[in-house]
C-alpha positions in Angstrom: 4.2 9.7 -29.8 6.3 6.8 -30.7 4.9 4.7 -27.9 1.4 5.3 -28.9 2.0 4.2 -32.4 3.8 1.2 -31.1 0.6 0.4 -28.8 -1.5 0.8 -31.7 0.4 -1.5 -34.1 0.4 -4.2 -31.6 -3.5 -3.9 -31.2 -3.8 -4.2 -34.7 -1.6 -7.3 -35.0 -3.6 -8.9 -32.3 -7.0 -7.9 -33.9 -5.8 -9.2 -37.3 -4.9 -12.7 -35.7 -8.1 -12.7 -34.1 -10.0 -12.2 -37.2 -7.8 -14.7 -39.1 -8.7 -17.3 -36.3 -12.4 -16.9 -37.1 -11.7 -18.1 -40.7 -10.9 -21.9 -39.1 -13.8 -23.8 -38.3 -12.8 -25.9 -35.2 -14.1 -29.0 -33.9 -15.0 -27.7 -30.5 -18.3 -27.4 -28.5 -18.8 -24.0 -26.7 -19.6 -24.2 -23.1 -20.2 -22.1 -20.1 -20.4 -22.7 -16.3 -22.1 -19.6 -14.5 -23.9 -18.4 -11.5 -27.2 -18.3 -13.6 -30.1 -19.1 -11.6 -31.4 -22.6 -12.1 -34.9 -21.0 -12.6 -33.4 -18.9 -15.3 -36.7 -18.4 -17.4 -38.3 -16.5 -14.3 -35.6 -15.7 -12.1 -33.1 -13.0 -12.2 -31.2 -14.2 -8.8 -28.2 -14.9 -10.8 -25.6 -14.9 -7.7 -24.0 -17.2 -5.3 -23.2 -16.6 -1.3 -19.8 -17.7 -0.1 -19.7 -18.1 3.6 -16.3 -17.5 5.7 -14.0 -20.6 5.1 -16.2 -22.0 2.4 -15.5 -22.6 -1.4 -17.6 -22.1 -4.5 -16.7 -24.3 -7.7 -17.1 -22.1 -10.8 -16.1 -24.9 -13.1 -16.1 -28.9 -13.0 -15.3 -29.9 -16.4 -14.5 -33.1 -18.1 -11.9 -32.7 -20.8 -10.2 -32.5 -23.2 -10.7 -28.6 -23.6 -9.6 -25.1 -22.9 -11.0 -22.3 -20.7 -11.1 -19.3 -22.9 -12.6 -16.7 -20.6 -13.3 -16.1 -16.7 -15.4 -13.1 -15.9 -16.7 -12.3 -12.3 -17.7 -9.6 -9.9 -18.5 -9.4 -6.2 -21.0 -7.5 -4.2 -18.6 -7.4 -1.0 -19.7 -7.2 2.6 -16.0 -6.4 3.9 -13.4 -4.1 2.7 -10.2 -5.5 0.9 -12.5 -8.4 -0.3 -10.4 -9.3 -3.4 -7.3 -10.1 -1.2 -9.5 -12.2 1.2 -10.7 -14.4 -1.4 -8.7 -17.1 -3.2 -8.9 -18.5 -6.7 -7.6 -22.0 -7.4 -7.4 -24.0 -10.5 -6.9 -27.8 -10.8 -5.8 -29.5 -14.0 -6.5 -33.3 -14.9 -7.6 -34.2 -11.1 -4.3 -33.0 -9.5 -4.4 -32.4 -5.5 -2.0 -29.5 -5.9 -3.7 -26.5 -7.6 -1.6 -25.0 -10.7 -3.3 -21.6 -9.9 -3.5 -20.2 -6.4 -3.5 -16.6 -5.7 -6.0 -13.9 -4.1 -8.7 -13.0 -6.5 -7.5 -9.4 -7.1 -3.8 -10.3 -7.6 -4.6 -12.7 -10.2 -6.7 -10.3 -12.0 -3.9 -7.8 -12.0 -4.6 -5.4 -8.9 -3.1 -5.8 -5.3 -3.7 -4.7 -1.7 -7.4 -5.7 -1.8 -8.0 -2.6 -3.9 -10.6 -2.0 -6.7 -9.0 -0.3 -9.5 -9.9 -0.3 -13.4 -7.4 -0.9 -16.2 -7.0 -2.5 -19.7 -4.5 -4.8 -21.0 -4.4 -7.7 -23.5 -5.4 -10.9 -21.3 -6.7 -9.0 -18.1 -9.2 -6.4 -17.7 -10.8 -4.7 -14.6 -13.7 -2.6 -15.1 -16.8 -1.1 -13.5 -14.3 1.1 -11.4 -12.4 -2.1 -10.9 -15.3 -4.2 -9.6 -15.7 -6.6 -12.7 -12.9 -8.6 -13.4 -11.8 -10.8 -16.4 -9.2 -12.5 -18.2 -8.8 -14.6 -21.7 -5.7 -16.7 -20.8 -5.9 -19.6 -22.7 -6.0 -22.7 -20.3 -6.1 -26.2 -22.1 -6.7 -29.5 -20.2 -6.7 -33.0 -21.1 -8.9 -34.8 -18.3 -10.7 -32.6 -16.2 -10.6 -28.6 -15.0 -11.6 -27.4 -11.6 -12.0 -23.8 -10.5 -12.7 -22.8 -7.1 -13.0 -19.3 -5.1 -12.6 -19.6 -1.2 -13.7 -16.9 1.2 -10.8 -16.6 3.5 -12.2 -13.4 5.0 -14.6 -13.0 8.2 -18.0 -12.1 6.3 -20.1 -13.7 3.7 -20.2 -12.3 0.2 -23.7 -10.5 -0.5 -23.5 -11.7 -4.0 -20.9 -13.5 -6.2 -21.5 -13.4 -9.9 -19.3 -15.4 -12.5 -19.1 -16.8 -16.1 -16.4 -19.4 -17.0 -16.5 -19.7 -20.8 -14.8 -23.0 -22.3 -14.4 -25.1 -25.3 -14.9 -29.0 -25.0 -12.5 -30.6 -27.7 -9.3 -31.7 -28.8 -6.2 -30.2 -27.4 -2.7 -30.1 -29.0 -0.7 -32.8 -27.2 2.3 -30.7 -26.5 0.1 -27.8 -25.1 1.6 -26.9 -21.5 -0.9 -25.9 -18.6 -1.5 -22.5 -17.3 0.0 -21.7 -13.8 -0.1 -18.8 -11.2 1.3 -18.5 -7.8 1.4 -15.8 -5.1 4.1 -15.0 -2.8 4.7 -11.9 -0.2 7.1 -10.7 2.1 5.9 -8.4 4.9 8.5 -6.5 5.1 11.1 -7.8 2.7 14.3 -9.5 4.2 17.6 -9.0 3.2 18.4 -10.3 -0.3 16.3 -10.2 -3.6 12.6 -10.8 -3.6 11.7 -14.0 -5.2 8.7 -13.9 -7.5 9.0 -17.3 -9.0 11.2 -20.4 -8.3 10.1 -22.7 -10.9 10.8 -26.6 -11.9 9.9 -28.1 -15.3 9.6 -27.2 -18.9 7.7 -24.1 -20.0 7.7 -20.5 -20.3 7.1 -17.5 -18.2 4.2 -15.1 -19.1 3.7 -12.6 -16.4 4.1 -10.6 -13.0 1.8 -8.6 -11.1 3.8 -7.1 -8.2 2.5 -4.8 -5.3 4.5 -2.9 -2.9 3.6 -0.9 0.2 6.2 1.5 1.5 7.6 1.3 5.0 9.6 4.5 4.9 9.5 7.8 3.0 11.1 7.9 -0.8 11.2 6.1 -4.0 11.4 2.3 -3.6 11.8 1.3 -7.1 15.6 1.2 -8.0 15.8 -2.7 -7.8 16.7 -4.6 -10.9 15.0 -7.6 -12.3 16.7 -10.8 -12.8 15.6 -14.1 -14.8 18.0 -17.3 -14.1 17.4 -19.9 -16.6 18.0 -23.4 -16.1 20.2 -23.1 -13.1 22.7 -20.5 -14.5 24.8 -18.7 -12.0 24.5 -15.5 -13.8 21.2 -14.6 -14.9 20.6 -14.0 -18.6 18.0 -11.5 -18.3 19.3 -8.5 -16.2 17.3 -5.3 -15.8 17.9 -1.6 -15.2 15.3 -0.9 -12.5 11.7 -1.7 -11.2 10.1 0.8 -13.1 12.1 -0.2 -16.3 10.7 -3.5 -16.4 7.1 -2.5 -15.9 7.8 -0.4 -19.4 7.9 2.9 -17.3 10.9 5.3 -16.7 11.8 8.0 -14.1 9.6 6.4 -11.6 6.0 4.8 -12.0 3.3 6.5 -14.0 -0.4 5.4 -13.5 -1.9 4.0 -16.6 -2.4 0.8 -18.5 -1.3 -1.0 -21.8 -1.6 -4.1 -23.5 1.3 -5.7 -22.2 2.2 -3.4 -19.1 0.7 -0.9 -16.7 0.3 0.7 -13.2 -3.2 0.3 -12.0 -2.4 1.6 -8.4 0.2 4.4 -7.7 -0.1 6.6 -4.3 2.5 9.0 -3.3 6.0 8.4 -1.9 4.9 8.7 1.8 5.5 5.8 4.3 2.6 3.6 3.8 1.8 4.4 0.1 0.9 1.6 -2.2 1.4 0.6 -5.6 0.4 -2.2 -8.2 2.4 -2.8 -11.6 1.6 -5.6 -14.2 3.8 -6.9 -16.9 2.8 -9.6 -19.4 5.4 -11.5 -21.3 3.0 -12.3 -24.2 5.5 -11.0 -27.0 8.5 -12.0 -25.3 7.7 -15.2 -23.3 10.9 -16.3 -20.9 11.5 -20.1 -22.0 13.1 -22.5 -19.7 13.6 -26.2 -20.0 14.7 -27.4 -16.5 14.1 -24.4 -14.0 13.6 -20.6 -13.9 14.1 -18.2 -10.8 12.7 -14.8 -11.1 13.8 -12.2 -8.6 13.7 -8.4 -8.1 15.7 -6.2 -5.9 14.1 -4.1 -3.3 16.2 -1.1 -3.4 15.8 2.7 -3.4 16.2 5.7 -1.3 17.0 5.6 2.2 17.8 8.2 5.2 20.0 7.7 8.0 19.1 8.4 11.8 20.1 11.9 11.3 17.9 12.4 8.2 21.0 12.3 5.8 20.3 11.1 2.2 22.0 7.8 1.9 21.6 7.4 -1.8 19.4 5.5 -4.0 20.8 1.9 -4.0 20.0 0.6 -0.4 18.0 -2.3 0.4 14.5 -1.4 1.8 12.3 -3.1 4.1 9.0 -2.4 2.2 6.2 -4.9 1.7 6.3 -6.8 -1.4 3.5 -9.1 -2.9 3.2 -10.8 -6.2 1.7 -13.3 -8.7 3.6 -15.1 -11.2 2.2 -16.6 -14.4 3.6 -19.2 -16.6 2.9 -22.2 -18.8 4.5 -25.5 -18.3 4.0 -29.1 -18.6 3.0 -31.0 -15.4 4.0 -31.7 -12.7 5.0 -28.3 -11.1 6.9 -28.0 -7.8 4.7 -27.2 -4.8 4.0 -23.7 -4.2 4.9 -21.9 -1.2 2.3 -22.1 1.6 -0.5 -19.6 1.1 -0.7 -17.0 3.9 -4.0 -16.6 5.7 -6.6 -14.2 4.5 -5.7 -11.5 7.3 -2.0 -12.0 6.9 -2.2 -10.9 3.2 -3.6 -7.4 4.0 -1.6 -4.2 4.5 -4.1 -3.6 7.5 -4.8 -6.0 10.3 -8.7 -6.4 10.5 -8.2 -8.2 13.7 -7.5 -5.0 15.2 -10.6 -3.2 13.9 -12.5 -0.8 16.1 -16.2 -0.1 15.2 -17.0 3.5 15.4 -20.3 2.7 16.9 -18.8 0.9 19.7 -17.0 4.3 20.7 -20.4 6.3 20.5 -20.6 7.0 24.2 -16.8 8.3 24.1 -17.3 10.5 20.7 -17.7 14.3 21.4 -18.5 17.1 19.0 -18.3 20.7 19.2 -21.6 20.8 17.3 -23.7 18.9 14.8 -25.8 15.7 15.6 -24.2 12.4 15.7 -26.2 9.2 15.9 -25.5 5.5 15.3 -27.0 4.3 11.9 -27.9 0.6 11.1 -26.3 -0.2 7.6 -26.5 -3.7 6.5 -23.5 -4.5 4.6 -20.9 -2.8 6.9 -18.8 -4.6 9.3 -21.2 -4.6 12.4 -24.0 -3.7 10.4 -23.6 0.0 11.8 -21.9 3.2 11.6 -21.5 6.5 13.2 -23.1 9.4 11.1 -22.2 13.0 11.7 -25.1 15.1 10.4 -24.6 18.8 9.0 -22.0 20.3 11.0 -20.7 23.9 10.5 -17.4 24.5 8.9 -14.4 24.4 11.4 -16.6 22.1 13.8 -14.9 19.0 15.0 -15.7 15.4 16.0 -13.3 13.7 18.4 -12.6 10.1 18.6 -10.4 8.4 21.4 -8.2 5.8 20.4 -5.4 3.4 22.1 -2.1 2.9 20.7 -0.6 -0.7 21.8 2.8 -0.4 20.5 4.8 2.9 20.8 6.6 3.8 17.3 5.4 4.3 13.8 1.7 3.6 13.5 -0.5 4.1 10.6 -4.4 5.3 10.7 -6.9 3.4 8.5 -10.2 5.0 9.0 -13.4 3.2 7.1 -16.1 5.5 5.8 -19.3 5.7 3.7 -19.4 8.1 1.0 -22.6 9.6 -0.5 -24.2 12.4 -2.4 -24.3 14.8 0.5 -20.8 14.1 1.9 -18.7 16.7 3.3 -14.9 17.6 3.1 -12.9 16.9 6.2 -9.4 17.2 7.5 -8.1 14.6 10.2 -5.8 15.4 13.1 -4.0 13.2 15.9 -3.4 14.8 19.2 -4.0 18.2 17.3 -1.4 17.6 14.5 -3.0 17.5 10.9 -2.4 14.0 9.2 -4.4 14.3 5.9 -7.9 15.0 4.3 -10.7 13.5 2.5 -14.0 14.2 0.8 -16.9 12.0 1.7 -18.9 12.7 -1.6 -19.8 10.2 -4.0 -22.3 10.2 -6.8 -23.7 6.8 -5.2 -23.6 5.1 -2.1 -20.3 3.8 -1.4 -19.4 1.6 1.7 -16.0 0.3 2.7 -14.0 3.4 1.5 -10.6 3.5 2.8 -9.0 6.7 4.0 -5.4 6.0 4.9 -2.7 8.5 6.7 1.2 8.3 6.4 2.8 6.5 9.5 3.0 8.6 12.5 5.0 8.5 15.5 3.0 7.6 18.5 3.5 6.9 22.1 1.8 3.9 23.6 -1.2 4.8 25.4 -4.3 7.3 24.8 -4.7 9.6 21.9 -7.4 11.4 19.9 -8.5 11.6 16.3 -10.2 14.7 15.2 -12.3 14.9 12.3 -12.9 18.6 11.4 -15.6 19.8 8.8 -14.0 22.2 6.2 -16.9 22.6 4.0 -18.9 20.9 1.2 -17.4 19.0 -1.7 -18.1 21.3 -4.8 -20.3 18.3 -6.2 -22.0 17.7 -2.8 -25.4 18.8 -1.4 -24.4 18.9 2.0 -22.0 18.2 5.0 -22.5 14.4 5.9 -20.0 12.2 7.3 -20.2 8.5 7.7 -17.7 6.5 9.9 -17.6 2.6 10.1 -14.4 2.2 12.0 -10.8 2.3 12.4 -7.5 0.5 12.5 -4.3 1.5 14.3 -1.6 -0.3 12.5 2.0 -0.6 13.8 4.9 -0.8 11.3 5.9 -4.2 10.8 9.5 -5.4 11.2 
């Protein structure tokens, strides 16, 4: 109850400040750069295509001015597209960008997942597919914003609007920055979120974790070392505490912190949390190092619980946000698009390529052409009876823990299925959706598998309560070995 009151009071303060600003007339000119059709009076084609390896310029403005809002949405042609697209922002003609991050992480959600949430500066709506931010981004001479497609498929449609003001900027106003990092998996020692040089203040963290072993991974403390100090001035009490939670993470969103993504505690589960330091920016004059421990529950080879303060080799990725006066130190090299993903799409197997090897106990299986899917086709299993099975052969290259990842298509007549590997149940899924959803991922826990041939079984277990039938669309699968 008290937390809700505090949140409401904070929202009211922000609202009143915004209303107060409206009473001040400023000497600026409102501008917008958008994907609106050049023939806007007669055409509704208000989107752009971005081919693999190509960049789209969202804004190329001359200053002084301030970017006030960025909004965009993408009609994707491949899964995890928001990790495969990179946003970069350049201030005043600089060659090295001040913002460099995967698109989804910049807008608060990692792993290439679409997930909705609401916060003070950043919002993801329309089931996470519409992204916007209202960070104030002043510049003196110029501003250039680009998005690069680092995937393997062209975007079907990229819509955007960048609202900005042309006019005087406070001569002491710092520049907005954001930088992405990752370790897959984490190495010994603290995970570094940011290592900054200059004069500014830190304003936000988006952290994503994918677990590589069972159990709770969030016992690590956060550390902020200011201006070269040996012992950090800001020391935390646990990962969930830094993100405003307690006794574990809990899915939800707030003005300044939240958890848009939270799966279970099994191996392979994913989470994303954000924290905006808007009421409490961390001031630094020469340098700032932001770290977090990657500690949690660990088990010995005999299954014995070793406690909850052990280093874990989970997969961490993050985007840090801050303001500082230029110049900034060079950012770490940006990993390639495929190397940012939890699943390696270079190992993707198209289901239609296995059509001659797939067997069923009953029900019709056919290859269907579907534009927008990888390979523009999928296998469709039509109207099987409850208990009937579809069997897909697959090969494991590397013995040990492997995770299966299946891409499906979900629609109004989708059925319920359970999945088995070599006869052992590994999970379940509903293929129902009120609409027609492509690129829907079905993930399973890591599973010990020997090298060689195996069989994935999809068993029909009935209708979804909201469904009109028992239909299953299978685009493809990945067998992902545990990264060491």
